[in-house]
RODREN-977747 format. One record per residue: x, y, z of N, C-alpha, C, O, CB in turn; residue number from 1. Coordinates in nm, 4 decimals, always signed. Glycine has a CB too. Example, Ala and Ser with C-alpha at 12.3 -4.5 7.8 and 13.67 -1.06 7.14 Angstrom:
2
+----------+----------+----------+----------+----------+----------+----------+----------+----------+----------+----------+----------+----------+----------+----------+-----+
!    neast !   nnorth !      nup !   caeast !  canorth !     caup !    ceast !   cnorth !      cup !    oeast !   onorth !      oup !   cbeast !  cbnorth !     cbup !   k !
+----------+----------+----------+----------+----------+----------+----------+----------+----------+----------+----------+----------+----------+----------+----------+-----+
!  +1.3190 !  -0.5690 !  +0.7800 !  +1.2300 !  -0.4500 !  +0.7800 !  +1.3200 !  -0.3300 !  +0.7800 !  +1.4236 !  -0.3319 !  +0.8465 !  +1.1308 !  -0.4473 !  +0.9046 !   1 !
!  +1.2850 !  -0.2250 !  +0.7080 !  +1.3670 !  -0.1060 !  +0.7140 !  +1.2900 !  +0.0030 !  +0.7870 !  +1.3409 !  +0.1138 !  +0.8039 !  +1.4084 !  -0.0598 !  +0.5725 !   2 !
+----------+----------+----------+----------+----------+----------+----------+----------+----------+----------+----------+----------+----------+----------+----------+-----+
***
This chain:
86
+----------+----------+----------+----------+----------+----------+----------+----------+----------+----------+----------+----------+----------+----------+----------+-----+
!    neast !   nnorth !      nup !   caeast !  canorth !     caup !    ceast !   cnorth !      cup !    oeast !   onorth !      oup !   cbeast !  cbnorth !     cbup !   k !
+----------+----------+----------+----------+----------+----------+----------+----------+----------+----------+----------+----------+----------+----------+----------+-----+
!  +0.0731 !  -0.1111 !  -0.0006 !  +0.0023 !  +0.0012 !  +0.0021 !  +0.0873 !  +0.1235 !  +0.0044 !  +0.0400 !  +0.2270 !  -0.0427 !  -0.0834 !  -0.0033 !  +0.1086 !   1 !
!  +0.2062 !  +0.1230 !  +0.0533 !  +0.2889 !  +0.2245 !  +0.0560 !  +0.3570 !  +0.2507 !  -0.0782 !  +0.3624 !  +0.3625 !  -0.1295 !  +0.3789 !  +0.2021 !  +0.1578 !   2 !
!  +0.4110 !  +0.1343 !  -0.1338 !  +0.4730 !  +0.1427 !  -0.2609 !  +0.3818 !  +0.0896 !  -0.3649 !  +0.2994 !  +0.0035 !  -0.3342 !  +0.6021 !  +0.0710 !  -0.2622 !   3 !
!  +0.3911 !  +0.1363 !  -0.4891 !  +0.3046 !  +0.0597 !  -0.6000 !  +0.3719 !  -0.0678 !  -0.6340 !  +0.4927 !  -0.0849 !  -0.6170 !  +0.2862 !  +0.1458 !  -0.7389 !   4 !
!  +0.2914 !  -0.1570 !  -0.6824 !  +0.3334 !  -0.2938 !  -0.7365 !  +0.2286 !  -0.3240 !  -0.8475 !  +0.1464 !  -0.2403 !  -0.8847 !  +0.3350 !  -0.4153 !  -0.6164 !   5 !
!  +0.2377 !  -0.4488 !  -0.8968 !  +0.1487 !  -0.4829 !  -1.0010 !  +0.0050 !  -0.4882 !  -0.9625 !  -0.0782 !  -0.5038 !  -1.0520 !  +0.1868 !  -0.6066 !  -1.0551 !   6 !
!  -0.0320 !  -0.4771 !  -0.8406 !  -0.1757 !  -0.4779 !  -0.8036 !  -0.2207 !  -0.3336 !  -0.7556 !  -0.3379 !  -0.2983 !  -0.7694 !  -0.2017 !  -0.5868 !  -0.6876 !   7 !
!  -0.1318 !  -0.2569 !  -0.7031 !  -0.1513 !  -0.1193 !  -0.6611 !  -0.0833 !  -0.0125 !  -0.7468 !  +0.0391 !  -0.0024 !  -0.7552 !  -0.1042 !  -0.1059 !  -0.5242 !   8 !
!  -0.1728 !  +0.0684 !  -0.8113 !  -0.1080 !  +0.1710 !  -0.9022 !  -0.0481 !  +0.2762 !  -0.8236 !  -0.0689 !  +0.2864 !  -0.7027 !  -0.2062 !  +0.2337 !  -1.0003 !   9 !
!  +0.0358 !  +0.3655 !  -0.8982 !  +0.0995 !  +0.4737 !  -0.8309 !  +0.0041 !  +0.5680 !  -0.7735 !  +0.0324 !  +0.6244 !  -0.6678 !  +0.1880 !  +0.5428 !  -0.9188 !  10 !
!  -0.1107 !  +0.5911 !  -0.8357 !  -0.2050 !  +0.6845 !  -0.7815 !  -0.2774 !  +0.6319 !  -0.6564 !  -0.3417 !  +0.7077 !  -0.5838 !  -0.3042 !  +0.7201 !  -0.8868 !  11 !
!  -0.2656 !  +0.5037 !  -0.6339 !  -0.3392 !  +0.4440 !  -0.5174 !  -0.2516 !  +0.4337 !  -0.4063 !  -0.2964 !  +0.4249 !  -0.2920 !  -0.3968 !  +0.3085 !  -0.5462 !  12 !
!  -0.1164 !  +0.4342 !  -0.4338 !  -0.0171 !  +0.4107 !  -0.3253 !  -0.0026 !  +0.5376 !  -0.2388 !  -0.0450 !  +0.6459 !  -0.2789 !  +0.1236 !  +0.3696 !  -0.3859 !  13 !
!  +0.0565 !  +0.5226 !  -0.1226 !  +0.0774 !  +0.6394 !  -0.0334 !  +0.1876 !  +0.7397 !  -0.1045 !  +0.1791 !  +0.8622 !  -0.0962 !  +0.1303 !  +0.5856 !  +0.1185 !  14 !
!  +0.2789 !  +0.6791 !  -0.1666 !  +0.3907 !  +0.7681 !  -0.2272 !  +0.3253 !  +0.8454 !  -0.3424 !  +0.3569 !  +0.9635 !  -0.3563 !  +0.5219 !  +0.6787 !  -0.2836 !  15 !
!  +0.2399 !  +0.7912 !  -0.4233 !  +0.1785 !  +0.8626 !  -0.5255 !  +0.0914 !  +0.9706 !  -0.4866 !  +0.0874 !  +1.0772 !  -0.5479 !  +0.1101 !  +0.7790 !  -0.6023 !  16 !
!  +0.0102 !  +0.9397 !  -0.3685 !  -0.0830 !  +1.0520 !  -0.3097 !  +0.0065 !  +1.1558 !  -0.2437 !  -0.0288 !  +1.2737 !  -0.2407 !  -0.1921 !  +0.9932 !  -0.1969 !  17 !
!  +0.1271 !  +1.1132 !  -0.1881 !  +0.2113 !  +1.2172 !  -0.1255 !  +0.2546 !  +1.3196 !  -0.2332 !  +0.2546 !  +1.4406 !  -0.2103 !  +0.3383 !  +1.1523 !  -0.0558 !  18 !
!  +0.2896 !  +1.2685 !  -0.3456 !  +0.3340 !  +1.3537 !  -0.4591 !  +0.2272 !  +1.4475 !  -0.4947 !  +0.2598 !  +1.5624 !  -0.5248 !  +0.3727 !  +1.2716 !  -0.5817 !  19 !
!  +0.0984 !  +1.4118 !  -0.4952 !  -0.0105 !  +1.5012 !  -0.5257 !  -0.0274 !  +1.6015 !  -0.4233 !  -0.0509 !  +1.7185 !  -0.4536 !  -0.1343 !  +1.4297 !  -0.5436 !  20 !
!  -0.0160 !  +1.5595 !  -0.2951 !  -0.0392 !  +1.6577 !  -0.1894 !  +0.0736 !  +1.7548 !  -0.1821 !  +0.0475 !  +1.8730 !  -0.1601 !  -0.0579 !  +1.5905 !  -0.0556 !  21 !
!  +0.2003 !  +1.7144 !  -0.1990 !  +0.3152 !  +1.8049 !  -0.2046 !  +0.2996 !  +1.9014 !  -0.3225 !  +0.3431 !  +2.0161 !  -0.3128 !  +0.4479 !  +1.7248 !  -0.2168 !  22 !
!  +0.2411 !  +1.8599 !  -0.4291 !  +0.2157 !  +1.9528 !  -0.5371 !  +0.1169 !  +2.0496 !  -0.5043 !  +0.1279 !  +2.1647 !  -0.5466 !  +0.1759 !  +1.8861 !  -0.6553 !  23 !
!  +0.0151 !  +2.0119 !  -0.4283 !  -0.0939 !  +2.1074 !  -0.3741 !  -0.0306 !  +2.2051 !  -0.2770 !  -0.0544 !  +2.3253 !  -0.2885 !  -0.2133 !  +2.0271 !  -0.2986 !  24 !
!  +0.0472 !  +2.1599 !  -0.1840 !  +0.1017 !  +2.2439 !  -0.0817 !  +0.2012 !  +2.3446 !  -0.1288 !  +0.1953 !  +2.4639 !  -0.0989 !  +0.1621 !  +2.1627 !  +0.0186 !  25 !
!  +0.2958 !  +2.2887 !  -0.2066 !  +0.4107 !  +2.3609 !  -0.2665 !  +0.4724 !  +2.4500 !  -0.1471 !  +0.5273 !  +2.4027 !  -0.0476 !  +0.3613 !  +2.4553 !  -0.3989 !  26 !
!  +0.4551 !  +2.5791 !  -0.1722 !  +0.5244 !  +2.6739 !  -0.0699 !  +0.4207 !  +2.7497 !  +0.0232 !  +0.4543 !  +2.8427 !  +0.0966 !  +0.6137 !  +2.7861 !  -0.1501 !  27 !
!  +0.2924 !  +2.7013 !  +0.0132 !  +0.1806 !  +2.7644 !  +0.0951 !  +0.1439 !  +2.6814 !  +0.2183 !  +0.1974 !  +2.5723 !  +0.2381 !  +0.0520 !  +2.7822 !  +0.0075 !  28 !
!  +0.0587 !  +2.7297 !  +0.2957 !  +0.0210 !  +2.6653 !  +0.4279 !  -0.1370 !  +2.6480 !  +0.4135 !  -0.2135 !  +2.7367 !  +0.3754 !  +0.0664 !  +2.7630 !  +0.5663 !  29 !
!  -0.1724 !  +2.5186 !  +0.4504 !  -0.3153 !  +2.4866 !  +0.4469 !  -0.3541 !  +2.3928 !  +0.5581 !  -0.2687 !  +2.3274 !  +0.6180 !  -0.3528 !  +2.4256 !  +0.3139 !  30 !
!  -0.4820 !  +2.3859 !  +0.5861 !  -0.5447 !  +2.2993 !  +0.6855 !  -0.5631 !  +2.1698 !  +0.6193 !  -0.5584 !  +2.1585 !  +0.4968 !  -0.6787 !  +2.3550 !  +0.7397 !  31 !
!  -0.5848 !  +2.0686 !  +0.7022 !  -0.6092 !  +1.9302 !  +0.6533 !  -0.7378 !  +1.9297 !  +0.5608 !  -0.7356 !  +1.8662 !  +0.4554 !  -0.6280 !  +1.8283 !  +0.7792 !  32 !
!  -0.8453 !  +1.9978 !  +0.5988 !  -0.9587 !  +2.0129 !  +0.5213 !  -0.9365 !  +2.0855 !  +0.3811 !  -0.9888 !  +2.0460 !  +0.2770 !  -1.0556 !  +2.0849 !  +0.6030 !  33 !
!  -0.8553 !  +2.1927 !  +0.3905 !  -0.8365 !  +2.2608 !  +0.2721 !  -0.7544 !  +2.1667 !  +0.1663 !  -0.7859 !  +2.1572 !  +0.0476 !  -0.7634 !  +2.3955 !  +0.3049 !  34 !
!  -0.6586 !  +2.1074 !  +0.2194 !  -0.5907 !  +2.0183 !  +0.1236 !  -0.6775 !  +1.9007 !  +0.0735 !  -0.6608 !  +1.8538 !  -0.0390 !  -0.4654 !  +1.9630 !  +0.1877 !  35 !
!  -0.7653 !  +1.8568 !  +0.1548 !  -0.8632 !  +1.7430 !  +0.1007 !  -0.9593 !  +1.8056 !  -0.0033 !  -1.0009 !  +1.7366 !  -0.0964 !  -0.9556 !  +1.6735 !  +0.2255 !  36 !
!  -0.9965 !  +1.9407 !  +0.0118 !  -1.0851 !  +1.9878 !  -0.0866 !  -1.0042 !  +2.0186 !  -0.2160 !  -1.0581 !  +1.9959 !  -0.3244 !  -1.1612 !  +2.1110 !  -0.0344 !  37 !
!  -0.8872 !  +2.0652 !  -0.2113 !  -0.8074 !  +2.0960 !  -0.3247 !  -0.7693 !  +1.9622 !  -0.3993 !  -0.7651 !  +1.9611 !  -0.5224 !  -0.6809 !  +2.1765 !  -0.2798 !  38 !
!  -0.7428 !  +1.8547 !  -0.3285 !  -0.7151 !  +1.7337 !  -0.3832 !  -0.8305 !  +1.6855 !  -0.4647 !  -0.8127 !  +1.6452 !  -0.5797 !  -0.6792 !  +1.6411 !  -0.2811 !  39 !
!  -0.9517 !  +1.6886 !  -0.4070 !  -1.0759 !  +1.6466 !  -0.4855 !  -1.0961 !  +1.7448 !  -0.5988 !  -1.1372 !  +1.7016 !  -0.7065 !  -1.2083 !  +1.6424 !  -0.3928 !  40 !
!  -1.0699 !  +1.8769 !  -0.5827 !  -1.1003 !  +1.9706 !  -0.6994 !  -0.9920 !  +1.9505 !  -0.8064 !  -1.0271 !  +1.9360 !  -0.9235 !  -1.1042 !  +2.1273 !  -0.6523 !  41 !
!  -0.8621 !  +1.9489 !  -0.7722 !  -0.7598 !  +1.9495 !  -0.8691 !  -0.7264 !  +1.8119 !  -0.9325 !  -0.6863 !  +1.8022 !  -1.0485 !  -0.6419 !  +2.0052 !  -0.8076 !  42 !
!  -0.7448 !  +1.7091 !  -0.8523 !  -0.7010 !  +1.5701 !  -0.9027 !  -0.8182 !  +1.4838 !  -0.9397 !  -0.8201 !  +1.4200 !  -1.0450 !  -0.6174 !  +1.4939 !  -0.7944 !  43 !
!  -0.9203 !  +1.4824 !  -0.8483 !  -1.0289 !  +1.3952 !  -0.8657 !  -1.1278 !  +1.4335 !  -0.9812 !  -1.1583 !  +1.3588 !  -1.0741 !  -1.0998 !  +1.3880 !  -0.7387 !  44 !
!  -1.1725 !  +1.5593 !  -0.9617 !  -1.2651 !  +1.6161 !  -1.0679 !  -1.2058 !  +1.6379 !  -1.1997 !  -1.2790 !  +1.6283 !  -1.2982 !  -1.3195 !  +1.7445 !  -1.0255 !  45 !
!  -1.0791 !  +1.6667 !  -1.2135 !  -1.0142 !  +1.6864 !  -1.3355 !  -0.9673 !  +1.5499 !  -1.3998 !  -0.9178 !  +1.5518 !  -1.5125 !  -0.8982 !  +1.7804 !  -1.3131 !  46 !
!  -0.9819 !  +1.4324 !  -1.3306 !  -0.9413 !  +1.3181 !  -1.3877 !  -0.7999 !  +1.2796 !  -1.3827 !  -0.7545 !  +1.1877 !  -1.4510 !  -0.9785 !  +1.3223 !  -1.5079 !  47 !
!  -0.7279 !  +1.3530 !  -1.2984 !  -0.5782 !  +1.3017 !  -1.2977 !  -0.5562 !  +1.1907 !  -1.2135 !  -0.4551 !  +1.1222 !  -1.2293 !  -0.4804 !  +1.4059 !  -1.2526 !  48 !
!  -0.6484 !  +1.1619 !  -1.1160 !  -0.6463 !  +1.0340 !  -1.0369 !  -0.7685 !  +0.9507 !  -1.0839 !  -0.8789 !  +1.0038 !  -1.0969 !  -0.6523 !  +1.0621 !  -0.8744 !  49 !
!  -0.7479 !  +0.8259 !  -1.1077 !  -0.8522 !  +0.7446 !  -1.1550 !  -0.9431 !  +0.7064 !  -1.0284 !  -1.0654 !  +0.7204 !  -1.0315 !  -0.7917 !  +0.6169 !  -1.2304 !  50 !
!  -0.8796 !  +0.6612 !  -0.9258 !  -0.9650 !  +0.6106 !  -0.8090 !  -0.9509 !  +0.7196 !  -0.6947 !  -0.8422 !  +0.7569 !  -0.6504 !  -0.9133 !  +0.4564 !  -0.7543 !  51 !
!  -1.0657 !  +0.7627 !  -0.6554 !  -1.0800 !  +0.8596 !  -0.5434 !  -1.0279 !  +0.7917 !  -0.4187 !  -1.0785 !  +0.6841 !  -0.3868 !  -1.2311 !  +0.9069 !  -0.5233 !  52 !
!  -0.9241 !  +0.8487 !  -0.3397 !  -0.8828 !  +0.7867 !  -0.2152 !  -0.9862 !  +0.8224 !  -0.1069 !  -1.0433 !  +0.9314 !  -0.1066 !  -0.7384 !  +0.8331 !  -0.1744 !  53 !
!  -1.0082 !  +0.7271 !  -0.0154 !  -1.0979 !  +0.7375 !  +0.1001 !  -1.0340 !  +0.8449 !  +0.1785 !  -0.9151 !  +0.8745 !  +0.1664 !  -1.1158 !  +0.6014 !  +0.1833 !  54 !
!  -1.1164 !  +0.9024 !  +0.2592 !  -1.0590 !  +1.0043 !  +0.3606 !  -0.9683 !  +0.9375 !  +0.4669 !  -0.8791 !  +1.0040 !  +0.5196 !  -1.1780 !  +1.0802 !  +0.4370 !  55 !
!  -0.9873 !  +0.8170 !  +0.4972 !  -0.8873 !  +0.7305 !  +0.5900 !  -0.7625 !  +0.7221 !  +0.5176 !  -0.6563 !  +0.7370 !  +0.5781 !  -0.9389 !  +0.5764 !  +0.6238 !  56 !
!  -0.7661 !  +0.6981 !  +0.3858 !  -0.6250 !  +0.6775 !  +0.3136 !  -0.5630 !  +0.8143 !  +0.3140 !  -0.4417 !  +0.8257 !  +0.3317 !  -0.6358 !  +0.6183 !  +0.1525 !  57 !
!  -0.6424 !  +0.9213 !  +0.2949 !  -0.5817 !  +1.0535 !  +0.2895 !  -0.5223 !  +1.0934 !  +0.4137 !  -0.4201 !  +1.1620 !  +0.4150 !  -0.6762 !  +1.1528 !  +0.2510 !  58 !
!  -0.5835 !  +1.0523 !  +0.5247 !  -0.5131 !  +1.0817 !  +0.6692 !  -0.3948 !  +0.9959 !  +0.6763 !  -0.2875 !  +1.0403 !  +0.7170 !  -0.6105 !  +1.0482 !  +0.8030 !  59 !
!  -0.4100 !  +0.8766 !  +0.6389 !  -0.2885 !  +0.7931 !  +0.6520 !  -0.1680 !  +0.8455 !  +0.5757 !  -0.0530 !  +0.8398 !  +0.6192 !  -0.3179 !  +0.6543 !  +0.6049 !  60 !
!  -0.2068 !  +0.9021 !  +0.4464 !  -0.0924 !  +0.9612 !  +0.3748 !  -0.0364 !  +1.0870 !  +0.4441 !  +0.0841 !  +1.1119 !  +0.4425 !  -0.1341 !  +0.9963 !  +0.2320 !  61 !
!  -0.1219 !  +1.1609 !  +0.5014 !  -0.0789 !  +1.2823 !  +0.5743 !  +0.0214 !  +1.2340 !  +0.6870 !  +0.1309 !  +1.2886 !  +0.7003 !  -0.2089 !  +1.3631 !  +0.6379 !  62 !
!  -0.0200 !  +1.1304 !  +0.7667 !  +0.0558 !  +1.0767 !  +0.8752 !  +0.1929 !  +1.0181 !  +0.8146 !  +0.2982 !  +1.0325 !  +0.8766 !  -0.0313 !  +0.9644 !  +0.9527 !  63 !
!  +0.1874 !  +0.9531 !  +0.6941 !  +0.3120 !  +0.8965 !  +0.6412 !  +0.4088 !  +1.0181 !  +0.6156 !  +0.5268 !  +1.0161 !  +0.6506 !  +0.2845 !  +0.8098 !  +0.5048 !  64 !
!  +0.3513 !  +1.1196 !  +0.5542 !  +0.4245 !  +1.2296 !  +0.5078 !  +0.4926 !  +1.3048 !  +0.6341 !  +0.6091 !  +1.3443 !  +0.6282 !  +0.3280 !  +1.3238 !  +0.4248 !  65 !
!  +0.4203 !  +1.3197 !  +0.7360 !  +0.4648 !  +1.3766 !  +0.8684 !  +0.5883 !  +1.2951 !  +0.9236 !  +0.6944 !  +1.3445 !  +0.9619 !  +0.3421 !  +1.3718 !  +0.9758 !  66 !
!  +0.5547 !  +1.1602 !  +0.9205 !  +0.6579 !  +1.0718 !  +0.9718 !  +0.7828 !  +1.0606 !  +0.8982 !  +0.8873 !  +1.0259 !  +0.9532 !  +0.6077 !  +0.9460 !  +0.9832 !  67 !
!  +0.7730 !  +1.0923 !  +0.7613 !  +0.8919 !  +1.0929 !  +0.6667 !  +0.9472 !  +1.2341 !  +0.6582 !  +1.0384 !  +1.2619 !  +0.5803 !  +0.8518 !  +1.0414 !  +0.5200 !  68 !
!  +0.8936 !  +1.3183 !  +0.7352 !  +0.9492 !  +1.4581 !  +0.7365 !  +0.9398 !  +1.5272 !  +0.6079 !  +1.0340 !  +1.5973 !  +0.5710 !  +1.0910 !  +1.4586 !  +0.7767 !  69 !
!  +0.8296 !  +1.5130 !  +0.5330 !  +0.7936 !  +1.5741 !  +0.4102 !  +0.7250 !  +1.7096 !  +0.4410 !  +0.7448 !  +1.8140 !  +0.3787 !  +0.7022 !  +1.4799 !  +0.3278 !  70 !
!  +0.6373 !  +1.6918 !  +0.5514 !  +0.5576 !  +1.8094 !  +0.5906 !  +0.5625 !  +1.8318 !  +0.7423 !  +0.6001 !  +1.7417 !  +0.8174 !  +0.4109 !  +1.7925 !  +0.5446 !  71 !
!  +0.5272 !  +1.9431 !  +0.7838 !  +0.5208 !  +1.9607 !  +0.9251 !  +0.3941 !  +2.0586 !  +0.9507 !  +0.3333 !  +2.1110 !  +0.8573 !  +0.6636 !  +2.0211 !  +0.9823 !  72 !
!  +0.3642 !  +2.0759 !  +1.0737 !  +0.2430 !  +2.1723 !  +1.1058 !  +0.2867 !  +2.2537 !  +1.2234 !  +0.3735 !  +2.2183 !  +1.3032 !  +0.0995 !  +2.0918 !  +1.1424 !  73 !
!  +0.2182 !  +2.3678 !  +1.2276 !  +0.2454 !  +2.4687 !  +1.3412 !  +0.1432 !  +2.4522 !  +1.4543 !  +0.0680 !  +2.3548 !  +1.4540 !  +0.2387 !  +2.6206 !  +1.2871 !  74 !
!  +0.1385 !  +2.5429 !  +1.5492 !  +0.0566 !  +2.5199 !  +1.6719 !  -0.0894 !  +2.5412 !  +1.6358 !  -0.1782 !  +2.4984 !  +1.7096 !  +0.0995 !  +2.6170 !  +1.7909 !  75 !
!  -0.1165 !  +2.6097 !  +1.5183 !  -0.2542 !  +2.6178 !  +1.4777 !  -0.3048 !  +2.5099 !  +1.3995 !  -0.4226 !  +2.5126 !  +1.3639 !  -0.2759 !  +2.7314 !  +1.4079 !  76 !
!  -0.2246 !  +2.4084 !  +1.3664 !  -0.2645 !  +2.2892 !  +1.2876 !  -0.2603 !  +2.3087 !  +1.1505 !  -0.3175 !  +2.2306 !  +1.0745 !  -0.3937 !  +2.2450 !  +1.3186 !  77 !
!  -0.1921 !  +2.4144 !  +1.1076 !  -0.1654 !  +2.4479 !  +0.9512 !  -0.0446 !  +2.3676 !  +0.9009 !  +0.0653 !  +2.3743 !  +0.9559 !  -0.1324 !  +2.6126 !  +0.9257 !  78 !
!  -0.0705 !  +2.2913 !  +0.7935 !  +0.0383 !  +2.1992 !  +0.7356 !  +0.1171 !  +2.2843 !  +0.6422 !  +0.0611 !  +2.3681 !  +0.5716 !  -0.0213 !  +2.0684 !  +0.6569 !  79 !
!  +0.2475 !  +2.2647 !  +0.6402 !  +0.3368 !  +2.3209 !  +0.5387 !  +0.4426 !  +2.2322 !  +0.4935 !  +0.4724 !  +2.1382 !  +0.5672 !  +0.3976 !  +2.4400 !  +0.5862 !  80 !
!  +0.5094 !  +2.2494 !  +0.3733 !  +0.6047 !  +2.1711 !  +0.3259 !  +0.7279 !  +2.1925 !  +0.4066 !  +0.7733 !  +2.3059 !  +0.4220 !  +0.6232 !  +2.1938 !  +0.1873 !  81 !
!  +0.7870 !  +2.0801 !  +0.4618 !  +0.8950 !  +2.1025 !  +0.5528 !  +1.0334 !  +2.1310 !  +0.4730 !  +1.1289 !  +2.1842 !  +0.5295 !  +0.9072 !  +1.9763 !  +0.6478 !  82 !
!  +1.0358 !  +2.0952 !  +0.3504 !  +1.1595 !  +2.1165 !  +0.2776 !  +1.1714 !  +2.2487 !  +0.2091 !  +1.2766 !  +2.2768 !  +0.1518 !  +1.1758 !  +2.0128 !  +0.1794 !  83 !
!  +1.0632 !  +2.3380 !  +0.2113 !  +1.0658 !  +2.4594 !  +0.1413 !  +1.0767 !  +2.5656 !  +0.2548 !  +0.9904 !  +2.5641 !  +0.3425 !  +0.9376 !  +2.4771 !  +0.0463 !  84 !
!  +1.1720 !  +2.6532 !  +0.2590 !  +1.1735 !  +2.7540 !  +0.3569 !  +1.1069 !  +2.8808 !  +0.2943 !  +1.1384 !  +2.9211 !  +0.1823 !  +1.3195 !  +2.7802 !  +0.4060 !  85 !
!  +1.0156 !  +2.9398 !  +0.3707 !  +0.9479 !  +3.0542 !  +0.3208 !  +0.9987 !  +3.1825 !  +0.3928 !  +0.9519 !  +3.2925 !  +0.3633 !  +0.7967 !  +3.0363 !  +0.3380 !  86 !
+----------+----------+----------+----------+----------+----------+----------+----------+----------+----------+----------+----------+----------+----------+----------+-----+
***
């Protein structure tokens, strides 16, 4: 589920969803709900992702990204890209 294989496509894997989320966040700061809304608008409705991830999988991806130090959050719960300094 983390890595794609012959049964799990890149867009269904946590790494593939992480790439989409990092593209959304880029150098801005968003809440969890704002990222979910932008993911649905930019990737699901435009057909860039074939299968819509469940909200549980989305939260699992956010957790994976935090544990991998791709993203971080501040005291207000706003998520930002850890690797881009603003």
